[in-house]
Every structure is written in structure tokens, then in C-alpha cells.
N, C-alpha and C positions, 0 to 999 in steps of 0.2 A: 657767734664768735665776736669778740671785741679786738680791735687792733690796739696794741700797746706800743707806743713809740719808743724808739731807743733812748737811753738816758743814763745818767750816773746818779746813785742814790746812796744814802747812809744805810748799810744793812747791818741788822743787829741792834743791840741796845745796850747802853751803859747805865741806863736809868736804875734807880734803886729797887724798882719792882721787877727788874729782869733777873733771869737765872744765869748762872755762870756759863752755860753753853751758848748764850746769846752775845757773849762779850769776847773781845772788844768790838764796838761798832767800827765799820770801816767802809771806805769808799768802793763801790762796785759799779761796773758798767755793763749794760745788757744791750744787745741788739734788738730791733723791733721784732714783734712776734704777735701771733693771734692767740687768744685764750678764750675758752668757753665761758659764756657769761654765768652758767649754772654748772653745779655738779651734775655728773651723769645720773640720770633718773632711772627708776625701776623700769619704766616703759622702754626707754633707749636701750637699756641693758638687755631686756627681754627680746628686743628686736635683733640684737647682736647674737643672742643664744639661738634664736629661731633660724637665723640664716647660716649659722656656723656649727650648731650642735655643741658648742663649747660647754665643758663641765668645770665649774670652779673648783678651787682647792678644797673648800669647805664641803663640797659634795663627793669628794673622793675619799675611799678608805685610807687611813693613816699607814704609811710605810714605816715600820718600826726600825729598819735598818737605817733609814734617813733620820728619824726622829732621835734615836740614840746618840747621834753625833752632836746634838744640840742640848743634851742634858748632861749633868755630872757623871763621870765614870762610875760604873757599878749600879747605876740606877735600874731597878728591876723592871722587866717588860710588863706593861699593863695587861690586864685581862683582854681577850680578843674582842669582847663586847664593847670595851672602852676604846678601841681602835677604830670604830666605826665613824663614818662621816659626821662631822659636827663643827661647832665654832663656839666662840666666847660670846656670851650673852650677858648684859648688865641686869643685875638684880638689886632692886632697892632693899637696903637693910632695915632691920626692925628698930634700929636706933643708932646713936653715935658709935663709931668703930675706929679702930687704929688706922689712920689715913696713910701709913707707910706700907701697909699690906694690901695690895690690890686684890688679893684673892678674897677679901671681905666682900667684894661686890661683883666680881667677875666669875661666871660659873660656865664650865665646859658643858655645852648642851648638845646632845646627840640629835641630829636632824635639823639643826639650825643652819640656815644658808640664806642667800639673797632672796630666795623664794619664800622662806620661812623665817623672818627676822627674829622672832622670839622663841622659835622652836617648831617642831613638826605640826603642831596644831595651829600655828598662825599663818596668815596669808597676806597677799599684797593688795587685797581688795580695798579700794579707796585710797590706796597709797602709790598709784601709778606715777604721780608726779613728785614723789619724795625721792631723795638721793638713794641710790642703791648702796647697801651696806654688806657686811660679811665678804668683803672683797680683798683677797690677798694681792701682793705686789704683782705677781705674775698675771692674775686675772686683769688688772688694770692695764698692764702692758699689752696683753692680748687684744683687749677692746680697742686701745688706742691705735694699734697697728691696722685693725679692721676699719676703723674710722678714718684711716690715712692721716693720723696725727701722732702725737707721742706724749709722754707725761712731762710736766714742766720741770725745769731744774728748780732747786730751791731758790736761787737768786731771782729767776723769772717770776716764780709764785710770790715772793715777798714783794718785788717791785710792783707787780700788778695789784697786789692787796692794798699797798699804800696809797694807790690812786693819785699819786702826785703829791701827797701830803709829806712834809719834811719832819722826820722823827716824831710823828704823832704816835700816841700810845695804841690807837685802835685804827681799823680801816676807815672809820667814819670821822676820826678826830680824836679828842681827848675826853669826850663826854661819856658818862655812865651808859652802858648798854641798856639799862632799864631805868630810864628817867622816871621821877615821881610823877611828872606830868608830860605827856607826849607819847609818841610812838615808840615801841621797843625797837631796838637797832639790831638785835641778834637773837638767835635761839640758843640760849645757855641755861645752866642750872640756876634757878632762883630758890633760895631757901637754904637749908642745911645739908650739905653733901655728906654722905650718899643716902641719907634716910628720910629727908623731908624735902620734896619739891613743891613749891607753891603754884608752879605753872603760871606765874604772873604774865609771862610772854605768850601764853596760849598753848604751849606744847610741853608734854612730858617726855616725848621722844623726838624723832626727826619731824621736820616741817616741810611742807611742799616748796618746791623751787620758787623763788620770788616772793616769799612771804614777808621778808623784811626789806628795808630800803637798800638800794645798791650803793657801792662807793663811787667815787668821782669818775671812774672809768666804765661805770655801768655793770659792774660785776656783783653778783649776788652771793651771800654767805661766804665771804672771805674771812669771816670771823664767826664761829659757832656752827651749829647743825651737824656737820660731819667733818672728820679730819680728812685731808687730801694727801695722797701719796705723791711724792716727788721722786725724780729719778736719781738724785744724789744718794750715794752711800753715806750713812750717818757716822759721825765721829764727834764726841763732845767738845774737842779742842780745835775743830776746824777753823774757827774764826781767829784763834790765837795764832795758828800756823799761817793763815792767809794775810793776817795784818802784817806779819813780818816779811811778806813776799808780794809786793804790789803787782808783780807780773802775773800773779794768779788771780787777779781781781777784775779781769775782762772776760765776761761771759763764763764765770766759773761753773764748773759741773761736779764739784765735790771732790773728796779725797779718792784715793785708789782703793781697790778691793782688799787691800792688806790693812786698811784702816778700820776704825770703828771697834777695836777690840779692848781699849783701855778705857776704864771708868775714872772719872775725876770727881773729887768731893763737890757735892752740890748739883751734880748732873741730875735733872729731873727724870731722865729716862732710866729704867731699872737697869741694874748692872747686867751686862751680857754674859752669857756662857762663853768661855774662851773659844775663840774661832768662829763665833757666830756673827754672820754678816747682818747688818740692819740697814734700812733705808729711811730717809727723812719723810716725816708726816708734818703737815702744817695746818694751821687754821683753827685747831680746837674743835669742840663739838657741843652737843646739847648736854653734855655732862660736865662741862667746865664751869667751875665756880671760883670766885676770888678767894674763898677760904681754902681751896685746894690747889688749883693750877692756873687760873686766869690765862689760859693758853689760846684764847681767841684774839690774842695781839698779833700783828704781822711778823714780829720778830721771834715769837715763841717757836720752839722747834722740839721735836722728839724723834727718837729712833725706834723703828718696829721691825721685827724679823719678817722677811719677805713672804714667809708661808703662814703668817698669822693673820687671821681674819676676826673681826669683832663687829658688834651691832652699832659701832660708831665711827667706822673708817670707810670712806668712799674715795672719790677722785674726780677730776676734771682734766680735760686734755688741752694741749696747745698745738698750733701748727706753725710752720716757718713760713715766712713770706716767699713768694715765688722767686 
């Protein structure tokens, strides 16, 4: 864990490269806290499962009665075999595709889970020190409680990711994550997303903890590798609401459970099914590319349903000072 001192910072971004859900930039104050220097790894999560016998969301059969609350009315029930345990796995496409349709590269894969990242025939052999993936929000919360910690708020995560830099584009500053000469700074997509990955940074998928330089607070992978769950409920207009109410800018913890149901033009998160709750994810992943989402910036933010797990979402924990 690294101790992050209390402080005030400019949260969000008004830069031309930012998305509308990152605006406006506004001053936020956070109290001091501890944060894990790495994402939770497969080895760490395995220890948790061994001691608690926890079963992740991706390993449980799908409850149709719950699922149909999150899909448009009248959606027919899937076949029973399609309601078996599984998760979303990224698949490289054969060529350029419509980037507005994520179904072009996300495939529902039966048997995919944290133990089988690409599907039932894949294993964690040699990936013990990689970040755990296929983690739903409640899985991350369960681990954090076991570890006597919690998930970070979005403000804590962004403050820590910035490492004391003021309005920098990335966790390491404003430089390209993949300089022509010099060490790569993050595990992101290099090439043409989602069909050609040059792997110039050395990895086509996740990378081991500590593979790239840390930020000024000694934190690794605060940009790229895997997305991190935050405790905040997601709403596209959170920053607009907060900027008009400075009293909400001290240790903010996100909007209420009734928020997150309205989509605004330009929101990079897919439109939510009415009534669907989402939580914030931060940090981007090995799938992020400038041509598609450049979400390995500290200010970038997305919303993801709490019961959704994918091959590029993990988490890290924080702890409060005594």
C-alpha cells in the first residue's frame, strides 16, 4: 500500500481530447488514504477464494428473473444452455469494423471466468502475477472486505493516479505512452483497434504487475492494463452537477442510487437500459487505443453494470488511515 496525502486537485478535464462526461474540471478535496500499488493479482484472488470458498458472478448460472429486469421489455428468454456461467471475452476481429458497436469484438463465452480468462480451455498458468479479470462489482467488494479494505471512490482513484501532477494528460505526464525511443509507459493497444495489435509494448493481453514504470506516488498501472472498479455510482453528468455545488466537492462519493439513468450526447459509456444501475470504472485497459477511446487518462471514466464481468476489468483496494 502507498500512503496518499490529503489534498485538493483539479478533477476531470476540459481539454479538447476529453469526453463530455469528464467535464467540467472542478476542484475536489480528498482526505489521506492508503491505496494498493498494484491491481489485485490472480495469486491474491486465488488466496481469497481458497480461504472463503467465494464463487464469482461469472461462475454462477444466470438468473433469468434478474436478467430480464435489465433488458428491454418483451425480450425473449434465452435458451437454458445460454444461461450457464460465462463472461465477456475480447476477440480480435478479422479487419476494420464499426467502432460504435462493441458486439463486434465482445463475445459471450460460456466457461470464461477469473480462472479461465479466454474460456474453459484457458488457464492461469504463468499468469499468477497478472491482474485478475472477469471480476464483477460485487466480487471486488467481497475481496476488499476480506482484505479489510474497500474500493476507492472515483475522486480517490483519480487523485492517486495523477501522482501530484497538475492537469497532466496521463499518470506519467503529457508524453506518449509508447515513445519512439525509450521505455513504454503503459500496457495499451498499439496498432489498429480492434483488428491489428502490433504488441509494441510487449503484450497482447494483460501484463504482470510492475511491468511498466510507476507514477510519482509509486503506483503501477494507473493507466492501461485493466480497468479498476470504483465505489461511485456512475452518471454521465456527475461533474456538471458537482461543479454547481462546491459543498459536494469534499471527499465526494458519487451520486445517489437514483442517478445514472440518463444518457447525454457524447457520453462514451453505452446507453443504459432504463433503471439499470452502473458503477464507475477508471484507468482504461490493454484494449484502449487513441483511435478508439484513449481511456488510460486519469480523468477518463466509464460506467459498467455491477453484474458485468469482462476480460479487461479488475480492481485495486484502498484503506482508511487509523
